[in-house]
C-alpha positions as CSV (number, residue, x, y, z in Angstrom):
1,M,104.9,66.3,98.6
2,S,107.3,69.2,98.4
3,L,106.5,72.5,100.2
4,R,108.5,74.5,97.7
5,T,106.5,73.7,94.6
6,L,103.9,76.5,94.5
7,P,106.2,79.3,93.4
8,L,107.5,77.3,90.5
9,L,104.0,76.3,89.5
10,F,102.6,79.8,89.7
11,I,105.5,81.5,87.8
12,N,105.6,78.9,85.0
13,L,101.8,78.9,84.5
14,G,101.9,82.7,84.7
15,G,104.6,82.8,82.0
16,E,102.6,80.6,79.7
17,M,99.5,82.8,80.3
18,L,101.5,85.9,79.2
19,Y,102.7,84.1,76.0
20,I,99.1,83.2,75.1
21,L,97.6,86.6,75.9
22,D,100.3,88.3,73.9
23,Q,99.7,86.1,70.9
24,R,95.9,86.6,71.1
25,L,96.1,90.4,71.6
26,R,98.2,90.6,68.4
27,A,95.9,88.2,66.5
28,Q,92.8,90.3,67.3
29,N,94.5,93.5,66.4
30,I,93.9,95.1,69.8
31,P,95.3,98.7,69.8
32,S,98.9,98.6,71.0
33,D,98.3,101.0,73.9
34,K,95.5,98.8,75.3
35,A,97.5,95.6,74.7
36,K,100.5,97.1,76.5
37,K,98.4,98.2,79.4
38,V,97.0,94.7,79.8
39,M,100.4,93.0,79.8
40,N,101.9,95.6,82.1
41,D,99.0,95.4,84.6
42,I,99.1,91.5,84.7
43,I,102.9,91.4,85.0
44,S,103.1,94.0,87.7
45,T,100.3,92.2,89.6
46,M,102.1,88.8,89.2
47,F,105.4,90.0,90.4
48,N,104.3,92.4,93.1
49,K,106.9,92.2,95.9
50,K,104.5,91.6,98.7
51,F,102.7,88.9,96.7
52,M,106.0,87.2,95.9
53,E,106.9,87.1,99.6
54,E,103.7,85.3,100.5
55,L,104.1,83.0,97.5
56,F,107.6,81.9,98.5
57,K,106.7,80.8,102.0
58,S,106.9,77.1,102.5
59,Q,103.3,75.7,102.0
60,E,101.5,72.9,100.4
61,L,100.4,73.0,96.8
62,Y,96.8,74.2,96.2
63,S,94.2,72.1,94.5
64,K,93.4,72.7,90.8
65,K,90.3,74.6,91.8
66,A,92.0,77.0,94.1
67,L,94.9,77.7,91.7
68,R,92.4,78.3,88.9
69,T,90.7,80.9,91.2
70,V,94.1,82.8,91.4
71,F,94.5,82.9,87.6
72,D,90.9,83.9,87.1
73,R,91.6,87.0,89.2
74,L,95.0,87.6,87.6
75,A,93.6,87.4,84.0
76,H,91.1,90.1,84.9
77,A,93.6,92.4,86.7
78,S,93.4,95.0,83.9
79,I,90.8,96.3,81.4
80,M,90.6,93.0,79.5
81,R,87.8,90.6,80.1
82,L,87.4,86.9,79.1
83,N,84.2,84.9,79.1
84,Q,84.2,81.5,80.8
85,A,84.9,79.5,77.6
86,S,87.9,81.6,76.8
87,M,89.2,81.4,80.3
88,D,88.8,77.6,80.3
89,K,90.8,77.5,77.1
90,L,93.5,79.8,78.4
91,Y,93.9,77.7,81.5
92,D,94.0,74.5,79.6
93,L,96.7,75.8,77.3
94,M,98.7,77.0,80.3
95,T,98.6,73.8,82.2
96,M,99.2,71.4,79.3
97,A,102.2,73.5,78.1
98,F,103.9,73.4,81.5
99,K,103.0,69.7,82.0
100,Y,104.8,69.0,78.8
101,Q,107.8,71.0,79.9
102,V,108.0,69.2,83.3
103,L,107.8,65.8,81.5
104,L,110.6,66.6,79.1
105,C,113.0,68.1,81.7
106,P,116.2,65.9,81.4
107,R,116.8,66.2,85.1
108,P,114.6,67.6,88.0
109,K,116.8,70.6,88.5
110,D,116.1,71.7,85.0
111,I,112.7,72.8,86.1
112,L,114.5,75.8,87.5
113,L,115.9,76.6,84.1
114,V,112.4,76.4,82.6
115,T,111.3,78.9,85.2
116,F,114.1,81.2,84.3
117,N,113.2,81.0,80.7
118,H,109.7,82.2,81.6
119,M,111.1,85.0,83.7
120,D,113.6,86.0,81.1
121,A,110.7,86.9,78.8
122,V,109.4,89.5,81.3
123,K,112.6,90.3,83.3
124,E,112.3,94.0,82.7
125,F,109.1,94.1,84.8
126,I,110.0,91.8,87.6
127,R,112.9,93.6,89.3
128,D,113.6,91.7,92.7
129,S,111.7,88.5,91.9
130,P,114.7,86.7,90.2
131,S,116.8,87.2,93.4
132,I,114.0,85.6,95.5
133,L,114.0,82.6,93.1
134,N,117.7,82.2,93.4
135,Q,117.8,82.5,97.2
136,T,115.0,79.9,97.5
137,Y,116.1,77.3,95.0
138,S,119.8,77.6,94.1
139,C,121.1,75.6,97.0
140,L,118.5,72.8,97.1
141,P,119.8,69.3,96.7
142,A,118.9,67.1,93.7
143,G,116.5,65.0,95.9
144,E,114.4,68.1,96.7
145,F,114.1,69.0,93.0
146,Q,113.0,65.4,92.3
147,L,110.3,65.8,95.0
148,I,109.2,69.1,93.4
149,R,109.0,67.4,90.0
150,Q,106.9,64.5,91.5
151,T,104.6,67.0,93.2
152,L,104.1,68.8,89.9
153,L,103.4,65.6,88.0
154,V,100.9,64.5,90.6
155,F,99.2,67.9,90.1
156,F,99.0,67.4,86.3
157,Q,98.4,63.7,86.2
158,D,94.6,63.9,85.4
159,L,95.0,66.6,82.7
160,H,94.9,65.1,79.2
161,I,93.6,68.0,77.0
162,R,94.6,67.8,73.4
163,V,96.3,70.9,72.0
164,S,96.7,71.5,68.3
165,I,100.3,72.6,68.4
166,F,101.3,69.4,70.2
167,L,99.2,67.3,67.9
168,K,100.6,68.8,64.8
169,D,104.2,68.4,66.1
170,K,103.3,64.8,67.0
171,V,104.4,65.1,70.6
172,Q,100.8,64.4,71.8
173,N,98.6,61.4,71.0
174,S,94.9,61.7,70.2
175,N,94.1,60.6,73.8
176,G,95.8,63.7,75.2
177,R,98.9,61.9,76.5
178,F,102.3,63.2,75.6
179,V,104.9,61.2,73.5
180,L,108.2,61.3,75.3
181,P,111.4,61.0,73.2
182,I,113.7,58.0,73.6
183,S,116.6,59.8,71.9
184,G,118.3,63.2,72.2
185,P,120.6,64.9,74.7
186,V,121.3,63.2,78.0
187,P,121.0,65.1,81.3
188,W,124.0,67.3,82.1
189,G,126.6,65.4,84.1
190,T,125.6,61.9,82.8
191,E,127.1,59.7,80.2
192,I,125.6,58.4,77.0
193,P,124.1,54.9,77.7
194,G,125.8,51.9,76.2
195,L,128.7,51.3,78.5
196,I,128.8,49.2,81.7
197,K,131.8,49.6,84.1
198,M,132.6,47.1,86.8
199,F,134.7,47.9,89.9
200,N,136.3,45.9,92.6
201,Y,136.0,46.4,96.3
202,D,138.7,49.0,96.2
203,G,136.8,51.1,93.7
204,E,139.1,50.3,90.9
205,E,137.7,49.7,87.4
206,V,138.3,46.1,86.4
207,K,136.1,45.5,83.4
208,R,134.0,47.2,80.8
209,A,131.2,45.9,78.6
210,T,129.0,47.5,76.0
211,F,125.4,47.1,75.0
212,P,123.3,48.5,72.2
213,A,121.3,51.5,73.3
214,S,117.7,51.7,72.1
215,G,118.0,55.4,71.0
216,S,120.4,57.9,69.6
217,Y,121.9,60.1,72.3
218,T,124.2,63.1,72.5
219,S,126.1,64.7,75.4
220,V,125.3,68.2,76.7
221,L,128.4,70.3,76.3
222,T,127.3,73.2,78.6
223,E,125.1,73.3,81.7
224,G,122.3,75.9,81.6
225,S,123.0,79.1,83.6
226,F,121.2,79.5,86.9
227,D,122.4,83.1,87.3
228,L,120.0,86.0,86.9
229,F,121.3,86.5,83.3
230,G,122.8,83.8,81.2
231,D,122.3,81.1,78.6
232,R,119.7,78.6,79.9
233,V,120.7,76.1,77.1
234,I,117.3,74.3,77.6
235,K,114.5,75.7,75.4
236,L,111.6,74.4,77.4
237,G,109.7,77.4,78.8
238,T,110.4,79.7,75.9
239,N,107.5,81.2,73.9
240,M,106.1,78.5,71.5
241,Y,103.6,81.0,70.2
242,S,106.3,83.3,68.6
243,I,105.5,81.6,65.3
244,S,102.1,82.7,64.1
245,R,99.8,79.6,64.0
246,P,96.4,78.8,65.4
247,V,96.2,77.0,68.7
248,E,93.1,75.0,69.7
249,T,92.2,72.8,72.6
250,H,90.0,69.8,71.9
251,M,87.5,68.7,74.4
252,S,85.4,66.4,72.2
253,G,86.6,62.8,72.5
254,A,88.3,63.5,75.8
255,S,85.4,61.8,77.7
256,K,87.7,60.5,80.4
257,N,89.0,64.0,81.1
258,S,85.5,65.5,81.1
259,A,84.4,62.8,83.5
260,T,87.3,63.6,85.7
261,R,86.4,67.3,85.7
262,T,82.8,66.6,86.5
263,K,83.8,64.3,89.3
264,E,86.1,67.0,90.7
265,N,83.3,69.6,90.4
266,T,80.8,67.6,92.4
267,A,83.0,66.0,94.9
268,P,83.2,68.0,98.1
269,N,86.6,69.0,99.3
270,P,86.9,68.6,103.1
271,L,89.9,70.9,103.2
272,A,88.3,73.7,101.1
273,K,87.8,76.2,103.9
274,E,91.3,75.8,105.2
275,E,92.8,75.9,101.7
276,L,90.9,79.1,100.8
277,N,92.0,80.8,104.0
278,L,95.6,80.3,103.0
279,L,94.8,81.2,99.4
280,A,93.1,84.5,100.4
281,L,96.1,85.4,102.5
282,L,98.3,84.9,99.4
283,M,95.9,86.9,97.3
284,G,96.1,89.7,99.9
285,G,99.4,90.6,98.3
286,L,97.9,91.1,94.9
287,E,97.4,94.7,93.8
288,I,94.4,94.6,91.5
289,K,94.4,97.7,89.3
290,K,91.2,99.8,89.5
291,P,90.0,101.3,86.2
292,V,91.0,104.9,85.9
293,G,88.2,107.3,84.9
294,T,86.1,106.1,82.1
295,E,88.7,104.0,80.4
296,P,86.9,101.5,78.2
297,G,87.6,97.8,78.6
298,F,87.5,95.1,75.9
299,R,86.8,91.4,75.6
300,L,89.5,89.0,74.4
301,N,88.5,85.8,72.5
302,L,90.8,82.8,72.8
303,F,89.0,81.2,69.9
304,G,89.1,81.9,66.2
305,T,85.5,83.2,66.0
306,D,82.7,84.1,68.4
307,E,80.8,81.1,67.1
308,E,83.6,78.7,68.1
309,E,83.6,80.3,71.6
310,D,79.9,79.9,71.9
311,Q,80.1,76.2,70.9
312,A,82.9,75.6,73.4
313,A,80.8,77.2,76.1
314,A,77.8,75.0,75.2
315,I,79.8,71.7,75.7
316,R,82.0,72.7,78.6
317,P,81.8,70.6,81.8
318,P,79.8,72.0,84.8
319,D,81.3,75.1,86.2
320,R,83.7,74.4,89.0
321,F,82.7,77.6,90.8
322,E,78.9,77.3,90.6
323,E,78.5,76.1,94.2
324,V,80.2,78.5,96.6
325,I,80.1,78.4,100.4
326,E,79.6,82.0,101.7
327,I,82.0,83.3,104.3
328,Q,82.6,86.6,106.1
329,V,85.7,87.9,107.7
330,S,84.4,90.6,109.9
331,K,84.2,88.5,113.0
332,D,88.0,88.8,113.5
333,Q,89.2,91.9,111.7
334,Q,92.5,92.1,113.4
335,Q,93.5,88.6,112.5
336,H,92.3,89.1,108.9
337,E,93.6,92.6,108.3
338,E,94.6,92.1,104.7
339,L,91.4,90.4,103.9
340,T,89.3,93.2,105.4
341,R,91.3,95.7,103.3
342,I,90.5,93.7,100.2
343,M,86.8,93.7,101.0
344,G,86.8,97.4,101.4
345,E,88.6,98.0,98.1
346,F,86.2,95.8,96.2
347,H,83.1,97.2,97.9
348,V,81.7,93.8,99.0
349,Q,78.0,94.1,99.8
350,E,76.9,92.9,103.2
351,Q,74.7,89.8,103.1
352,P,72.3,88.6,105.8
353,R,74.4,86.7,108.3
354,H,73.6,83.3,109.7
355,S,75.6,81.0,111.9
356,R,78.7,80.2,109.9
357,S,82.4,79.5,110.4
358,K,85.3,81.8,109.5
359,G,86.1,79.4,106.6
360,D,82.7,80.0,105.2
361,D,83.2,83.8,105.4
362,L,86.4,83.7,103.4
363,L,85.0,81.7,100.5
364,A,82.2,84.1,99.9
365,M,84.5,87.1,100.1
366,M,86.7,85.6,97.4
367,D,83.7,84.9,95.2
368,D,82.7,88.5,95.4
369,L,86.2,89.9,94.5
């Protein structure tokens, strides 16, 4: 498992979240000033310098549950609110879109180009973040990118949620699995399959043979730019919602996926306390915007109608966050300075204290944020 995967996962999922929210804000005719505020607040929270510094530290990838917690907080960093069914749909669309992009990357290093495509869409807001990305990943060897790709695929391997865009474009089967192309451009720096070269012990080519390739392939003439500004060549990671069309996720019929989710919900995670300690330190860098004055909020619906949202809520799997272990941080305020500051900002109410570990304290604090 690569210790450099988390920043790429967060930035790409965050980029997909911004694409989806932008499309839904326009579809629901949310006033432009409110829509702009929501996007600005979320983007400024995502790319906060202190948060980025914590994010880019070498660390193991979080579980699906912990990462979902981060995006729940992020989606509500402004005046917009989502109910649970819409948040589920938002996260499903985010994860399936990025999973598809990772699967289709011609070579592991192209994951970085996908990331740049997401960041290009919001580059006017992110200032120093692209330089952090370049410093961290530009000099990594191909083997490290392969490890990053494998770490991402392991993270996504149990997600088989059907998405209408993918189904209509026939790149996803009815069981939720993606259809990978066997034709098209080959990775940059590689040759079109169909030729076998044989060499002697001195490294001299002595013979050639050809074989029929099973697909139709083309060469890539230009490598995508890894600079802060440039032509990425690859289109994976760009906004697939720029064309107006409805996007639905389909949970019915995905019984295997529902069973997997239910199992994940009920199975205890022995590393939960340690993981959430690290997660809360990461979230300590998030600057959550407080409402100014009496500014009214609004609810965003990721479904076509309220009825569809209610139906999705009725059939959704058990909530992953229903059972929460309560934790407190006050036993060691100096060690958890950032966490104590967060507790003060969010006015966490004191609860009757029993004999519990520090890990328990942190989980409860995050649940109250």
